[in-house]
C-alpha positions as CSV (number, residue, x, y, z in Angstrom):
1,M,14.3,7.6,-37.6
2,A,15.1,5.4,-40.6
3,E,15.0,1.8,-40.5
4,D,18.6,1.7,-41.1
5,Q,19.4,3.6,-37.8
6,L,17.1,1.2,-35.8
7,T,19.4,-1.2,-33.7
8,V,18.6,-4.9,-34.1
9,R,16.8,-5.4,-31.0
10,E,14.5,-2.2,-32.1
11,I,14.3,-3.7,-35.4
12,E,12.4,-7.3,-33.7
13,A,10.7,-5.3,-31.1
14,A,8.8,-3.3,-33.7
15,R,8.4,-6.8,-35.8
16,I,6.7,-8.6,-32.7
17,F,4.6,-5.4,-31.8
18,E,2.9,-5.2,-35.4
19,Q,2.5,-9.1,-35.6
20,G,0.9,-8.7,-32.3
21,K,-1.2,-5.8,-33.1
22,E,-2.5,-8.1,-36.1
23,N,-3.4,-10.6,-33.9
24,T,-5.5,-8.5,-31.4
25,L,-7.0,-6.8,-34.3
26,R,-8.3,-10.4,-35.9
27,T,-9.0,-12.1,-32.7
28,G,-11.4,-9.0,-31.3
29,K,-11.5,-10.7,-28.0
30,P,-12.1,-8.6,-24.6
31,L,-8.9,-7.8,-22.5
32,P,-9.9,-6.8,-19.2
33,I,-8.2,-4.2,-17.1
34,V,-8.0,-4.5,-13.4
35,F,-7.2,-1.5,-11.3
36,V,-5.4,-2.4,-7.8
37,P,-5.4,0.5,-5.5
38,G,-2.8,1.2,-2.6
39,V,-3.1,0.8,1.2
40,M,-5.8,2.9,2.5
41,G,-7.4,3.1,-0.5
42,S,-10.2,0.5,-0.3
43,R,-13.9,1.4,0.9
44,M,-15.0,-1.0,3.2
45,R,-17.2,-1.9,6.2
46,L,-15.5,-3.4,9.4
47,V,-18.0,-5.9,9.8
48,A,-17.9,-6.9,14.0
49,H,-18.1,-3.1,14.5
50,N,-20.2,-2.1,11.9
51,E,-17.5,0.7,11.3
52,L,-16.9,2.4,7.6
53,W,-13.6,2.9,6.6
54,D,-14.5,5.3,3.9
55,P,-11.4,8.0,2.2
56,D,-14.4,9.4,0.4
57,S,-16.2,10.6,3.3
58,K,-14.7,13.7,5.2
59,K,-17.3,12.9,8.3
60,N,-16.1,9.2,8.2
61,L,-12.3,10.4,8.5
62,I,-13.1,12.8,11.1
63,G,-14.4,10.6,13.3
64,W,-11.3,8.0,12.9
65,S,-9.2,11.4,13.8
66,M,-10.9,12.1,17.0
67,R,-10.5,8.5,18.1
68,S,-8.4,7.8,21.2
69,A,-5.6,5.6,19.3
70,E,-6.6,2.8,21.6
71,R,-10.2,2.4,20.4
72,A,-8.8,2.9,16.6
73,A,-6.2,0.0,17.2
74,E,-9.2,-2.0,18.5
75,L,-11.6,-1.1,15.5
76,L,-8.5,-1.5,12.6
77,S,-7.0,-5.0,14.2
78,V,-7.3,-7.7,12.0
79,R,-8.1,-10.0,14.8
80,T,-11.6,-8.4,15.7
81,G,-12.9,-9.4,12.4
82,M,-13.6,-9.1,8.5
83,A,-14.2,-6.5,6.6
84,E,-17.0,-6.3,3.7
85,I,-15.6,-4.0,0.5
86,L,-18.3,-1.7,-0.4
87,S,-19.8,-1.9,-3.7
88,D,-22.1,1.6,-3.6
89,P,-23.4,3.5,-6.6
90,I,-20.8,6.0,-7.8
91,S,-21.6,9.4,-8.7
92,W,-23.3,9.4,-12.3
93,D,-21.2,10.9,-15.2
94,K,-22.5,11.8,-18.8
95,E,-18.9,10.8,-20.6
96,L,-19.6,7.1,-19.3
97,E,-23.6,7.1,-20.4
98,K,-22.9,5.5,-23.5
99,I,-20.5,3.0,-23.0
100,W,-22.8,2.1,-20.2
101,R,-26.2,1.6,-21.9
102,A,-24.2,-0.3,-24.7
103,V,-22.9,-2.7,-22.3
104,D,-25.4,-3.0,-19.8
105,P,-29.0,-3.2,-20.6
106,S,-30.9,-3.7,-17.6
107,G,-30.0,-0.1,-17.3
108,D,-28.3,-1.0,-13.5
109,P,-27.7,2.6,-12.1
110,A,-25.0,1.0,-9.8
111,F,-23.4,-0.5,-12.9
112,Y,-19.9,0.8,-12.1
113,G,-20.0,0.6,-8.6
114,R,-20.9,-2.3,-8.2
115,Q,-20.8,-4.6,-11.2
116,R,-17.0,-3.3,-12.3
117,G,-16.0,-2.8,-8.5
118,W,-15.3,0.4,-8.4
119,G,-17.7,1.4,-5.7
120,G,-14.8,-0.4,-3.5
121,V,-12.1,2.1,-4.3
122,S,-11.7,5.4,-3.2
123,Q,-13.0,7.7,-5.7
124,G,-11.4,10.7,-4.9
125,Y,-7.9,8.9,-5.5
126,Y,-9.2,6.7,-8.4
127,Y,-11.7,7.7,-10.2
128,E,-10.1,9.8,-12.8
129,I,-8.1,6.9,-14.1
130,L,-10.6,4.5,-13.9
131,K,-12.8,6.9,-16.0
132,A,-9.4,7.6,-18.6
133,L,-9.3,3.6,-19.1
134,E,-12.7,3.1,-19.4
135,I,-13.0,5.8,-22.4
136,A,-9.7,5.2,-24.0
137,F,-10.6,1.5,-24.6
138,N,-14.3,1.4,-24.7
139,S,-15.2,4.1,-27.4
140,G,-13.8,5.7,-30.3
141,A,-12.1,3.3,-32.1
142,H,-13.1,0.4,-29.5
143,A,-16.6,-1.1,-29.4
144,A,-18.1,-0.6,-25.8
145,G,-17.0,-3.6,-23.5
146,E,-13.8,-4.2,-25.5
147,H,-11.9,-3.6,-22.6
148,P,-13.8,-3.7,-19.4
149,V,-12.3,-1.6,-16.6
150,Y,-12.5,-3.3,-13.0
151,A,-11.3,-2.0,-9.8
152,F,-10.3,-4.2,-7.1
153,G,-10.7,-3.2,-3.7
154,Y,-9.6,-5.5,-0.8
155,D,-8.7,-5.3,3.1
156,W,-5.7,-3.4,3.0
157,R,-5.1,-4.1,6.8
158,R,-4.5,-7.8,6.0
159,T,-1.4,-9.2,4.9
160,V,-0.5,-8.7,1.0
161,S,-0.8,-12.6,0.0
162,N,-4.1,-12.3,1.6
163,G,-5.1,-9.3,-1.0
164,A,-3.3,-11.0,-3.4
165,T,-5.4,-14.5,-3.1
166,L,-8.5,-12.3,-3.7
167,L,-7.1,-10.9,-6.5
168,A,-6.2,-14.1,-7.9
169,R,-10.0,-15.1,-7.5
170,R,-11.1,-11.7,-9.2
171,I,-9.0,-12.0,-12.0
172,R,-10.7,-16.0,-12.5
173,H,-13.9,-14.7,-12.1
174,V,-13.4,-11.6,-14.8
175,L,-12.0,-14.1,-17.1
176,D,-15.1,-16.5,-16.4
177,K,-17.2,-13.9,-17.0
178,H,-15.9,-12.5,-20.4
179,G,-15.2,-16.0,-21.4
180,V,-10.9,-14.6,-22.1
181,D,-7.9,-15.7,-20.9
182,K,-6.1,-13.0,-20.0
183,V,-6.3,-9.5,-18.0
184,I,-4.0,-6.3,-17.7
185,L,-3.5,-5.2,-14.5
186,V,-2.8,-1.3,-13.3
187,T,-1.7,-0.7,-9.5
188,H,-1.0,2.0,-7.7
189,S,1.4,1.9,-4.7
190,M,1.2,-1.0,-2.4
191,G,-1.3,-2.5,-5.0
192,G,1.9,-3.0,-7.3
193,L,2.8,-5.2,-4.2
194,V,-0.5,-7.3,-4.2
195,A,-0.2,-7.8,-7.9
196,R,3.1,-9.4,-8.3
197,Y,2.5,-11.8,-5.3
198,A,-0.5,-12.8,-7.3
199,C,1.3,-13.0,-10.3
200,A,4.6,-14.6,-8.4
201,P,5.4,-18.6,-8.6
202,A,6.0,-18.9,-5.1
203,G,2.6,-16.6,-4.3
204,C,-0.4,-17.5,-6.5
205,G,1.0,-18.0,-9.9
206,V,-1.6,-16.4,-11.9
207,A,0.9,-14.7,-14.4
208,G,-0.4,-16.9,-17.3
209,L,-3.5,-15.2,-17.0
210,V,-2.0,-11.6,-16.7
211,K,-1.0,-10.1,-20.0
212,G,0.9,-7.4,-18.4
213,I,1.2,-5.1,-15.8
214,V,1.6,-1.3,-15.3
215,H,3.0,-0.4,-12.2
216,V,2.5,3.5,-10.6
217,V,4.5,4.3,-7.8
218,Q,5.3,1.0,-6.5
219,P,7.4,1.1,-2.9
220,C,9.1,-1.7,-4.5
221,N,11.9,-2.2,-1.2
222,G,9.2,0.0,1.0
223,A,9.8,3.5,2.5
224,V,11.7,4.9,4.9
225,V,8.7,7.2,6.3
226,A,7.0,4.0,7.3
227,Y,9.7,3.1,9.7
228,R,10.0,7.0,10.5
229,R,6.4,7.2,12.3
230,F,7.4,4.3,14.5
231,V,10.0,6.0,15.9
232,E,8.6,9.6,15.7
233,G,4.8,9.3,15.2
234,L,3.7,11.9,12.5
235,G,5.3,15.3,14.0
236,N,7.1,15.7,11.0
237,E,4.8,14.7,8.4
238,K,4.4,17.6,5.5
239,A,0.7,17.9,5.5
240,T,-0.9,20.8,6.7
241,G,-4.3,22.6,7.5
242,L,-7.2,20.5,8.3
243,E,-6.3,17.4,5.9
244,G,-3.1,17.2,7.7
245,K,-4.5,17.3,11.2
246,I,-7.0,14.4,10.0
247,F,-4.5,12.2,8.5
248,A,-1.7,12.6,11.6
249,G,-5.2,11.8,14.0
250,I,-6.2,8.7,12.2
251,L,-2.5,7.3,12.4
252,G,-2.6,7.7,15.9
253,G,-0.1,11.2,16.1
254,T,2.7,10.2,18.5
255,W,4.6,7.2,17.8
256,W,3.0,5.4,20.4
257,G,-0.4,6.0,18.9
258,Y,1.0,4.9,15.5
259,T,2.6,2.2,17.2
260,M,-1.0,1.0,19.1
261,I,-2.7,1.1,15.4
262,M,-0.2,-0.4,13.1
263,S,0.2,-3.6,16.1
264,G,-3.7,-4.6,14.4
265,T,-2.7,-4.6,11.0
266,E,-0.3,-6.7,8.6
267,G,-0.1,-5.3,5.2
268,P,1.3,-1.6,6.0
269,L,4.3,-3.2,8.0
270,Q,5.2,-4.8,4.8
271,L,5.8,-1.6,3.4
272,M,9.2,-0.9,5.9
273,P,11.9,-0.8,4.1
274,N,13.6,-4.7,3.2
275,H,16.2,-6.7,2.9
276,V,17.5,-5.3,-0.2
277,Y,16.9,-1.3,0.6
278,E,20.9,-0.6,1.5
279,G,21.9,2.5,3.1
280,W,19.2,3.9,4.7
281,L,19.4,3.3,8.3
282,T,22.4,4.2,10.5
283,G,23.0,3.7,14.1
284,P,24.3,6.4,16.9
285,S,27.7,6.0,15.8
286,G,27.0,6.5,12.3
287,Q,27.2,3.1,11.3
288,V,25.2,1.8,8.3
289,V,22.8,-0.6,9.3
290,P,23.5,-4.1,6.8
291,A,20.0,-4.2,5.0
292,A,20.2,-8.0,5.7
293,E,19.8,-7.3,9.2
294,I,17.4,-4.9,9.5
295,Y,14.9,-7.2,10.4
296,A,17.0,-8.0,13.9
297,D,17.1,-4.2,14.4
298,Y,13.3,-4.1,14.0
299,L,12.6,-6.4,16.3
300,S,15.6,-5.8,18.9
301,G,13.3,-4.0,21.7
302,G,15.5,-1.3,21.5
303,P,14.9,2.7,20.7
304,R,16.0,1.8,17.2
305,S,13.1,-1.1,17.0
306,V,9.0,-1.0,16.1
307,V,9.0,-2.7,19.2
308,P,10.4,-0.7,22.6
309,E,9.7,-1.2,26.0
310,L,7.7,2.0,26.9
311,P,9.8,4.5,28.7
312,V,8.8,5.6,31.5
313,A,7.5,9.5,30.8
314,D,5.6,8.0,28.0
315,L,4.1,5.6,30.0
316,Q,3.1,8.4,32.6
317,T,1.3,10.2,29.7
318,L,-0.5,7.5,28.7
319,L,-1.8,6.9,32.4
320,N,-2.9,10.9,32.4
321,E,-4.8,9.9,29.3
322,G,-6.5,7.1,30.2
323,F,-4.9,4.5,28.8
324,G,-5.5,0.9,29.3
325,D,-8.8,2.1,31.3
326,A,-11.1,0.8,28.4
327,P,-13.0,-2.5,29.1
328,D,-12.3,-3.5,26.0
329,A,-11.3,-7.1,24.4
330,L,-7.7,-6.1,24.5
331,T,-7.6,-5.0,27.9
332,R,-9.7,-8.1,29.2
333,A,-6.6,-10.5,27.2
334,A,-4.1,-8.4,29.1
335,E,-5.5,-8.7,32.2
336,A,-4.3,-12.3,32.2
337,R,-0.8,-10.8,33.1
338,L,-1.1,-8.4,35.4
339,V,-0.1,-10.4,38.7
340,E,2.8,-11.5,36.9
341,L,3.6,-8.0,35.8
342,D,3.1,-6.8,39.2
343,D,5.8,-9.2,40.6
344,E,7.8,-7.9,38.3
345,W,7.5,-4.4,38.8
346,D,10.9,-3.6,41.0
347,G,12.7,-5.3,38.5
348,R,11.9,-3.9,35.1
349,F,11.1,0.0,36.2
350,P,13.4,0.7,38.8
351,E,12.5,4.6,38.3
352,F,8.8,4.1,39.8
353,H,9.9,4.7,43.3
354,E,11.2,8.1,42.2
355,M,7.9,8.9,40.6
356,R,4.9,10.0,41.5
357,L,2.4,8.0,39.7
358,R,-1.3,9.3,39.4
359,A,-2.2,5.9,38.6
360,D,-2.0,3.0,41.6
361,R,0.0,-0.1,41.0
362,A,-2.4,-2.0,39.7
363,R,-3.5,0.4,37.0
364,A,0.1,1.1,35.8
365,A,0.9,-2.7,35.6
366,R,-2.5,-3.2,33.4
367,A,-1.0,-0.5,31.0
368,L,2.2,-2.1,30.8
369,A,0.5,-5.5,30.2
370,R,-1.5,-4.0,27.4
371,W,1.7,-2.3,25.7
372,D,3.4,-6.1,25.9
373,V,0.0,-6.9,23.9
374,Y,0.6,-4.6,20.9
375,R,4.2,-5.5,20.9
376,A,3.4,-9.0,20.7
377,S,1.1,-8.4,17.9
378,L,4.0,-6.0,16.0
379,R,6.6,-8.7,16.6
380,S,4.6,-11.3,14.6
381,G,3.9,-8.8,12.2
382,V,7.1,-7.8,11.5
383,A,8.1,-11.6,11.3
384,C,5.2,-11.9,8.4
385,A,6.7,-9.0,6.6
386,Q,10.4,-10.6,6.8
387,S,8.9,-13.9,5.0
388,F,7.0,-12.1,2.2
389,H,10.2,-9.5,1.4
390,R,12.4,-12.7,1.1
391,L,9.5,-14.7,-0.9
392,L,8.5,-12.0,-3.1
393,A,12.0,-10.7,-3.6
394,G,12.6,-9.0,-7.0
395,Y,9.7,-11.0,-8.9
396,A,8.5,-9.0,-11.7
397,H,6.0,-9.9,-13.8
398,P,7.8,-10.4,-17.5
399,R,5.5,-7.9,-19.1
400,T,5.6,-5.2,-16.5
401,F,5.8,-1.5,-17.2
402,M,7.1,1.1,-14.2
403,L,6.0,4.9,-13.4
404,Y,7.7,6.3,-10.8
405,A,7.9,10.2,-9.6
406,A,10.7,12.0,-8.1
407,G,11.1,15.8,-7.5
408,M,9.8,16.1,-4.6
409,P,11.3,16.2,-1.1
410,T,11.1,12.8,0.6
411,E,13.2,10.9,3.5
412,T,15.5,8.6,1.9
413,A,17.6,7.8,5.2
414,Y,17.0,8.0,8.8
415,R,19.9,8.3,11.0
416,W,20.3,7.7,14.7
417,D,23.3,9.9,15.2
418,L,22.1,13.2,14.6
419,S,20.0,14.9,17.3
420,P,16.2,14.0,17.8
421,G,13.8,16.0,15.6
422,R,16.8,16.1,12.6
423,R,17.1,12.3,12.2
424,A,14.8,11.8,9.4
425,V,16.5,12.7,6.4
426,P,14.6,14.4,3.3
427,V,16.3,14.8,0.0
428,A,14.7,17.5,-2.7
429,G,13.7,15.6,-5.6
430,G,14.0,12.3,-3.2
431,G,11.1,10.7,-4.7
432,D,7.4,11.1,-4.4
433,G,6.9,12.6,-1.1
434,T,6.7,9.0,0.3
435,V,8.5,7.2,-1.6
436,P,12.2,7.3,-2.3
437,I,12.9,7.2,-5.8
438,V,16.0,4.6,-5.1
439,S,13.2,2.4,-3.9
440,A,10.6,2.9,-6.7
441,Q,13.6,1.8,-9.1
442,G,13.8,-1.5,-7.5
443,L,12.6,-3.7,-10.4
444,D,14.3,-1.6,-13.3
445,A,16.8,-3.6,-14.3
446,G,14.8,-7.1,-13.9
447,V,11.9,-5.7,-16.0
448,S,14.6,-4.8,-18.7
449,G,15.8,-8.3,-18.6
450,H,12.5,-9.9,-18.6
451,W,11.6,-7.8,-22.0
452,A,14.8,-8.7,-23.7
453,G,14.1,-7.6,-27.2
454,A,10.3,-7.8,-27.3
455,A,10.0,-4.7,-25.6
456,P,8.0,-2.2,-28.0
457,P,9.4,0.5,-29.3
458,R,10.1,4.2,-28.4
459,L,8.4,3.3,-25.2
460,A,10.2,3.2,-21.8
461,L,10.0,0.5,-19.8
462,A,10.7,2.3,-16.7
463,E,9.9,6.6,-16.5
464,D,10.4,9.1,-14.3
465,V,6.5,11.1,-14.7
466,G,7.8,14.0,-12.7
467,A,6.8,15.8,-9.1
468,H,3.8,13.9,-8.4
469,E,2.9,13.6,-4.8
470,H,2.5,10.0,-4.1
471,S,-1.5,9.6,-3.1
472,T,-2.4,12.0,-6.0
473,C,-0.6,11.0,-8.6
474,F,-3.4,10.2,-11.2
475,V,-3.1,13.5,-13.2
476,P,-4.1,13.5,-16.5
477,D,0.0,13.4,-17.7
478,V,0.6,10.3,-16.0
479,N,-3.0,8.8,-16.9
480,Q,-2.1,9.1,-20.5
481,R,1.3,7.2,-19.9
482,V,-0.6,4.4,-18.4
483,V,-3.2,4.6,-21.2
484,R,0.1,4.6,-23.7
485,R,1.3,1.3,-21.9
486,I,-2.0,-0.9,-21.8
487,Q,-2.2,-0.1,-25.8
488,A,1.3,-1.5,-26.1
489,L,0.2,-4.7,-23.8
490,R,-3.0,-5.0,-26.0
491,L,-1.0,-5.1,-29.1
492,L,1.7,-7.7,-28.0
493,P,1.0,-11.3,-29.2
């Protein structure tokens, strides 16, 4: 395109871009890249139980899927202790050897796994993007170590703000190590929320240490599926075969199993649709629930909430499966309410007079007490999510790129006026299979406004990368789009 055909904004953007290129080439300083994974994408050891969460180990995941929801809930609860991010060596890759030997004279075989943090994130999901970035910016025209690529594993069970605090600490550590003042962040899914909170003035306030961010499939305003699993479980999941069964088993399968497991977490609750995601939930009469009132629905205790009373039929099923029998810490905590609940029995559940319960009165009361503990934890978690959503709001780092995916069937609404089994509404091409496109696009307007006339010419600030599935979106084409945006950020003043 000839210069006289360019808009004034494009001409100014090109001038700033070229000036940045000259400045960057002149300084020659390292510009580290830090990758932030999505929910469940970190590899960690649950210290109190000496249990691994390792998405790269099929054996480990099968073990999780075979546990009862009660046991999984106890193990994954943030209230039972801290998690240690793994730093195992990764499988050796000949293509990285030249870079490794140039930047690590000690010859540490766990260089990428431990020193760069790659061992703390799932290699199955993220190795290809980490490798693509390392090769693109530390070989060829670039000196080895010019743009060191780090991975930041974090405890996804905990609040996004907790992960953001640790990310801010990691950023400062990387900057100190290389003697520089800026990093570039690349995120996946919930990692985008972590990075935004780390940068936000109301969060950790490290935007000044970040030259720019490339977000990939970020659920800016949440995902309908995160709500649907609370009321339906994983029965409508599209994953099939062994992997689908493993995934469903890990998350409890049924709605009550999912509720038990999620009650002990905090971060995943912050992935539910937030207060600006309009029109996705309708009540039994077809009325749309206003987004600003969504938290009241979440906490109502009724069938549409994520903290419901346990229906009689479901309690009977759970009693048959031994619910509440395990003598773990959560059950012992519930025992304190046993007598009180036994006194309330007739008033709360008169239907039990008409049932032939296989459990005795005390056992059923203990199960109800245990369920109340889950409900109390969820109420606390949802309240925390509400505060987080309102605090983060529409904040975006002033130099942000957004990549998201559409083209796959995705649940975009949940309608209580439809019959059971049909309430989750999938739309063909509605998103990436998990995040609806309308949520992924939630920051587009703000991102465009931040860049104003400084955006790199002919490079989209927000782009649909096509029909890629949410958890496996880092394919070569997407990786190259990330690379191009880092190149643009690198060359900015």
